[in-house]
N, C-alpha and C positions, 0 to 999 in steps of 0.2 A: 018566199023568203028571199032576202037580199042582204048584201053587205053594205056597210055604211060608206058614205063618201070619204070619210076620214081614212079608212083602211085602203081604199082604192087609190088614194093620192100618193101612196108610198110604195117603194119597191122592197123586195126581200133584201136583207143584209148580204152584201156580196161576200164579205169575209166568212160569214156563217154558212152561206151557200157553198162556197168552195170547200170549206172544212167538212161539211156534210158529204159532199161529193167524194172527198178523200176517204171518209169513214165508209161510205157505200162500197167503194172499190176494195177497201180492206176486208169488208164483210164477204166479198166475192172471192177472197183469197189472194188479192193483189198486194204486192209489197209497195206501200206508198209512204213517202217521206213528206210530212206536212210542214211547209214553211209559210202557211197562210194565216195562222192565228197568232195574235200577240199575247202569248201566255208563257211566262217563265218556266223553264224546265227544272228549276231548282225546287226543293222542298222548303216550306217555311222553316225558319229557325226553330229549334226545339222549344225554346221558352215560350214561343207563341202557341205551339201545339199544346204544351202543358197548361197554358192559361185557359184554352178552350176546354180541355178535359176537366180542369179544376172547377171551372164555372158550372159545368154540367153536374159534377159530383156535389157541388154546394147548392144545387137546386135552381140555378139561374137558367131556367128553361121555359119560362112563361113570357107573357107580353111585357114589354117595357114601355116607357114613354114613347110616343109616336116617332119623335125625331132624335132619339138617342138617350142613353143613360147618362146621368151626371158625370160619372167617372170617365166616360169616353169623351164627353164634351170638354172636360177639364184637360184631358190628354191632348185633344186637338188644339185647345187654346194655348197650351204649353208648346206644342209643335210649331204653331204659327209664330209665336213669339221667338222661339229658339232659332228657327230656320229662315224666317222671312221678315222679322222685325214688325210683325202685324199684331195689333192688340184687339182682342174680341172678348165679349162676355158670353155667358151661356145662351142668352137670348138671341145671340147673333151667330149661332152655330146650328147647322142642320146635318143630320146623319140619315142616310137612306140605304136601301139594298143595292149598293153599287154606285159607281160614279155616273153611269148612264141614267140611273133614277134621279140623281141630283140634278142633272142637266134637264131632264124632262120636267121635273117638278118646277124648276125655275121658269122654263118657257111656258108651261101650261098655265101658270098663274099671272103671266104678264103680257102675253101677246095673243092675237087672234086675227080674224079677217081684216085686211087693210093695213096690217103692220108689216114691217120688213126687218129682217135680221141679216146683217152683213157677215159673210163667212169667207175668209181667205181660202183659196185653193192652191194646191191640192189639200183636201181636208178629209178627216175621218168620215166614213161612209154614213154614219147615223145623224150627223148634224143637220143636213138639209131636210131629211125626212122627218126628224123630230119637229122642225119648224113647220113643215107642211101639215103635220098632224094637228097642229093648233089652228090651222086655217091661215096662218101668216105666210109670208113669201120669203124664201131664202134668196139673198142677193149674193151671188158668187163672184168674188173678186180674185182674179188670177194673180198669183205671186210672181215675182221676178225669177231670174235664173237661179237665185238662192232659195227659191220657194217661199219667200217672205214678201208681204205687201209693204209698199212705201206709204209715207204720209199722204202723198199726192193721190195715190190710188184710193186710199181710205176716204179722203175728202171728196173725191169725185163720186164715190158710191153713196154718200149720205144724201138722203132726201128728208122731206118733212114727215115721212112715215117710218123712218128708221128708229127702232127701239133698242136693239142690241148689236154689239159687235162680239163675235166669238173669237177668242185668241187661244191657240193651243201651242204651247212651247214647253219642252221640246215637242215637235209635231209628229203626228201620225197622219200620213205614211212616210214623211220625208226625214224625220229626225232633225229638222231645222230648229235652231235655237235663237230667239230674239235676245240680243244683249240689252243691257240697261239703257244704253244710248238710243237704241232703236225703239224701245218701249217709250222712252221720254218723247221721242219725235211723234209717235202716234198719240201720246197723251196731249200734246200741244194741239192737235186737230180736235180731239175730244173736248177740250176746254171750251171750244167755240160752239159746242152742241150739248148743253147740259141735260137735254132730254134723253141722251143715249146711255144705256147701261152697258157694262162690259162683263162678259162671262169669261173668266180666265181659267182655262182647263190646264192644270198643272200636274196631271196624273203621272207624267214621266219625269218629274222634278229631280229625282235622285239618280237618273240615268243620263248624265251629262259627262262628256269625255274631253280629253285633251286640254286645250287652252280655253275652251268655252266655259263661261260662268252662268249659272242659273240666276234669273231675276224674274220677279212677277210684278204686274202693273201697279197694284195697290201699294207695293213697297217702293217702287220707283217714283210714283206720283201720288203721294199720300193725300193731296188735295182732292183726288178723284175717288178716294176709298169709299165714300158713301154711295157710290153707284157702281161698285165693282163687287161681283160675286167670285170669290177665289175658291175653286173646286180642286179637290184632290181625293186620294183614296189609298187603300192598302194593297190593291191587286197587283200592280206592277213592281213596286219597289220591294215588297215583302213576299212576293210569290203567293199571294192569298186570293187568287181570282175567284175560287169557289166559295170563299167566305162572304162575299157580296157586301162589302162595306165601302161606301163612298161618303165624303163629307165636304162641307163648304162653310166658309165664313163670309158674312155680308151684312148689309143693313138690316136692322131689326124688323122693319115693316115687311121686307121681302121674306125673311126667314119665318115670320109669323104666318104669312100667306102660304108658304110652302108647308108649314106644319098643319095648317087647316086642310090643305089638299091631301097630304099624306094620311090624315085621319080618316078620309073617305075613300082612299085607294089602297095603298100597300100596307098601311099600318107600319109597325116597327120592323127594323131589321132583326135577324135572329139574335137572341140574347147571347148564346155562347160566342158567336162571331164578334159581337161588340166587345166582350171581355178579351178575346184574342187580339182585337185591334188596340185595346188599351195597352196590352203587353207589347205589341209591335211599336207603338208610338213612344212609349215610355222606356222601352228596353234598350239594350246595347245595339248600336248600329254599325259596329266594326265590320260585320260581314259584307256590307255594301261596297266597301273598297275592293274586296276580292271579286265580288260579282261584277262590278263595273269593269275591272281589268279583264275578266273572262269574256264578257260581252264584247269589249273592244277588240280583243284578239280574234274572236270568232268573226266579227264583222269584217275586219281587214282580210282575214284568210278567205272568206267567202267572196268578197269583191274581187280580190286578186285572182282567184281561181276561175272567175267567170269572165274576165276581161277579153279573152280570146274568142268568146262566143258572140261578141257584139253587144253584150249587155254591159253598159257602162254608166258610171255615176260617181259623184264625189263621196268620200267617206263622211257619213253624217256626224254631227256634233252631239246627238242625243238619241234617246229611245233605243229600240233594238231592231230596226228595219233598214234594209237597203232599198232605195227607190231608184231603179235602174232604167235608163233610156233603152227601150227595146226596138226602136225603129229600124236600126241596121239589121238586127236579127230577124225582124219581121220581113223585111225586104229580101234578105238572103234566103229565107225559108219559104217565101211566097205566101205569107199570111197578110190578110187585109186589115185586121184589127188586133189590138193587144189581147182582147178576150179570146179570139181564135187561137192565138199563140199560147196563152195560159192554159186553155183547155187541151191543146195538143201536148203540151209538156206534162200535164196531169195524166192524160190517157196513154201516151206513148212512153214517157220517161218515168212516170210514177212519182212526180214531184208536184205538190200543190203550191201554187203561188196565186197572187191576186192581181188582176189587171189594173193598170192605172186609171182606166176609165171609171172604175168603181169609186175612185177618189176625185173624180172630175178633172183628171189629168191623163187623157188618152196618150198612148205611145210609151207607157212605162209598165214595169212589173214591180210589185212590192214583195220582197222576200224577208221573212222574219228570221233573225239569227238567234232567237231564244230557243235554241236546240243544241244538242251536243256537237262538239267539233266533228266527231265521227259521222254523225248524220249530215252535217253541213257539207263535209267534203264528199260524201257519197252522193248527195244531191247535186253538187257542182259537177261531179263526174258524169252523172246521168244526163244532166242538161247539156253538157258539152258534147257528149257522145251523140245525143239526139239531134242537136242543131248541126253538128258536123256531118251527120249522115244525110241531112237534107241539102 
């Protein structure tokens, strides 16, 4: 018996590995604060939970259309029109069991051996490995000091084998947000390469702070819309991670291929989750203002509390992560790699973080502030005490 080449080409998810290590320590009786996973600590608004319960009570518990019920597709169409000035029909909408499934479906039906996918770094841990699973090659392009790529860097990375550019804004792990002008500058490069598709991962759209404004590529450059897949989901904005609903709007030929693929792999997302997502997208969004204010305050408090440890970085414009330079802390404590530092902080201080090397940016730590202020301040105290003792 043997494992396939496909599974041997990829690594375990670093964020899932750290989170599991934290769970294992808790199972041993250790008090561990997890700042490793990007999961809101809020409960979904009550009207969303009520919609899921009502769906089950009304018998919506069976199979649905492979890529989403009509009511959810209509809610997604309305969302794209309302928030992004994008126009889609039902045949241009795909729903899947989570945003990760949407990304995989799109890559699986479009690329293979010999193809290349450009991924700006630092990047979410799963992008490169998803590409590798198809047999294609991820082309990692390092972002600048602001963690964003320039048009020049994009142009230099393009080859005759380039099939996709993946853009994630606000970004994981950095919280970097591409403004409309920056997206337009990238679009100008893409106009010279009509064979390149763009996968716009907008999952953190509603988590943008301060003076930053959200924009998405198909909105900024409508002439490129026919080769842009705009992906989103309900996990981050609505605290619905376990409901597993991701969605995307894009060209009909691509959505049709993804539907065919879904029909032979996952089939439909859970029916009650789809009805809960309808309620989320169509319902009141007033709670998001309070949640954003809470996240913002948490992020500022955590960053400020950690400055004296040698963990430093700018306050991000979006998402709910701090991506902090840990090289000074590593040198002071005698650690050779960010992974060694992260493991020591977990084992000795009882705080789970994710090393920057997992995001193809060694010398950093990612800390999620999607946790209570009490937990964040306790985590900061533990990290400070541990690094000071070394």
